[in-house]
Structures are given as C-alpha cells and as structure tokens.
N, C-alpha and C positions, 0 to 999 in steps of 0.2 A: 658369718660363716668362716669356722677358723681351718687355717691349711693342717694336713696332716704332715706335719713333719716326717715323722716316720719312713716315709715311703722315702722320701728325698733320701736320708740318711743311710737307706739301706741299699739303694742305689751308687752312692757316690760310696758307699766303704765296699760294696763289691768291685768296684771297676778299680778303687784303691786296689785291692787285692789282686786281682788280673797285674795292674802296672807294676805291683809289689815282686809277682814273679819272676814278670816280666825282666826288670832292672836286678831282682839277685841273681838271674839266669848272668844278664851282662856282668856283672860284678864280679863274680866268681870265674868267669869264664877271661876277661881281662888278668886275674891274678894282683890283686889289688894290696895294701899292706894288710888293709884290717879284711880278709874274706870271713870273720865268721857272723860278722852283719852281712854278707850276701846271702849267705846259707842261713840264716835268722829269716830276711828277706821271703825268701822263696820257701820256708816252713811254714812259715806263721803267712804270708800269702797265700797260700794252700788253703789253711784253714778258715782265714776269713772269707773267703770262694765259697766254702762249704758252708759256713756257717751262716752267713748272708743270702747263701741260694734261698732257701722258701722266706715266701712273702708273711707281710701280718697282714690279719685281716683288716679291712678297713673298718670305721666307723658307719659311715654310708654310703651307700652307691654298690658299685661294680665289685665282685671281687675277680679277681684276673691270676690265679695262680699257675705260677711258672710248669715247664713241664716236668714229670717226675718229684716235684716237691714232695707228694705225699708220701714219698721214701725217707726224706731229712725231715720233716716235723715231726717224729716222735722223737729226734735225737733231740731238739730243743726243748722238747714240751720235758723229757725227764731232767733236765737243767731247773727245772723249776724256776726260781726266784731268779736264779744264775741265767739263765737264757730270755725270760719276760723282760725285763728291767732295761731300760735302755738308758739310764745312769751308770748302771754298769759297763757296758760297750765303753761309753766315753770315755770311763777311766782305764779303762785294759786299750785299748785305745791309743791315747793320748800317753800311756805308760810307752808303750809299742813302738811308737814313731821317735821315740826319742834318739835312741840308737841309730836310726836310721838314715839322721841329719850330718854321721860321722861319714857317709862314706857317698861318693859322686852321686855315681847310678840310682843312689839311692833316695835320695833328696826330693824329688819331685811326688814321689810316691810316700814320702813321710807330709808332705805337704796337703796331699790328696787326704790321708790319714786323715791329720786336723782337720782338715775341714768337711769330714765327715764324723768326726770324733763330735765337733762343735755341734752340728745339727741332732743328732743323737743328745748332746744335751739340753738342745733347745726342746727336743721331742718331749724328752723327760720331766721339763718344767712346766709342758704344757701337761702333765697326767696321759703323756702315752704309753703304753706297753706294745708287746708284742702280743697278740695272741692268730692261735694256727688256724688256717681256712682248712673245716673242716669239708671231706666229699660230702657233695649235696647226693639226694636220693636222683635217683635215674628216673626221667620221666617217660609212663608208660601211655600218656595219650596218643595217640594216635589220630592224624588226619586221615579225613579220605578225599579222597581225589574225584574231584567231579568232572566230567570230561562233557562238552556238550555237541549236539550233532555239527557237522558244517551245514553253512546255509548252500538249501536248494536254488537258489538265483543268482546270478551275478548284483553286483549295486548296480543302479542308476548311473552312465555314463555322459557327461555330457555332447552334446557332437561335436566332430571333429572339423576342421576348417579346411579346406583344400588350398593351397598356395597360391593358384590361377584366381580364384574368382572368392565372392567374399560371399558365398551363399553355401550352407553346409553342405556337407558330401550325403547323397543318401545311401542306405547300406542295404 
C-alpha cells in the first residue's frame, strides 16, 4: 500500500502560502531593507493559496473536495501539463523559496515551501499527478421512513419491595 504523497504536499504548500502571506505583510509593515521580497511573498503566497486550494482525486478511497473547489478546478485543468505535473510544482516552489531566505520574516515560509516542494518531487517520482475531482451525480434514491405503532401494553415490571418489610408490595 503506497502513501499518496500529493495530499501531504498539497496541504504543506497551502499552509506555506498562508504563512507566506502573513510573513510578507509583516515584512512590508516593518520596512526592512528588502521590501520587494516581502511584496513578492504576499503576491506569490496568494497565488499558491489559490493554486493549491483544489484537491486532487485520490487513487482509491474517498474523495473529499474542499468547499467551492469546483470554481477553481477549471483554472487548474486549463493549465494542462503545467497544472497536473508535480515536478513542475517542485521546480517553481524551489525557485520561489530562494529569495525568501534573504528576508528575516519570510525565512519560515521559505523552509515550509522547501518542505512542500520536496514532498512534491517525491510524489512526482511515484508517478502521481493532479487529477480533478469531478462532481458526482446527485443521488435520486429516496428512503421510505417506516414508522411503527407504539406498544399497547406497558412492559412487565419487577415487583417493588417496601423499605420496612422483606415482602413485595401489593398493587
């Protein structure tokens, strides 16, 4: 049984994108010497979050799409080979993480992005690729609710004992 590494890489890259946006905002607000790196982190982080939001279809098991994923799936599908291939994502994310190491607030997101790109290259070596989760047809089967009548007699009860005597009470 093989582990589907693409799911791990997808989550790592999405979280790296959110951290990249936050660290880019932090770097831009503190006015470091290299503010252009902070602005790059903000915009590329937003791109990563949007690009990584649609989940890939699993080989087997349950496919749980994210809410509103179907809105962004055609965007990834139109990229064709560039959107499906995980080796391309490895190269892009590795190249994008290099300038992030030169600004203190963005170093953490650079390391997170390198971890995600390493997981993507492992997924690419296992011949995994992104496949869209197509919306399933709505189920039209209706279930009949069967109700039963309540019992006409109460259930039998054990006789109750009085506190003063050892004999059961008469009703």
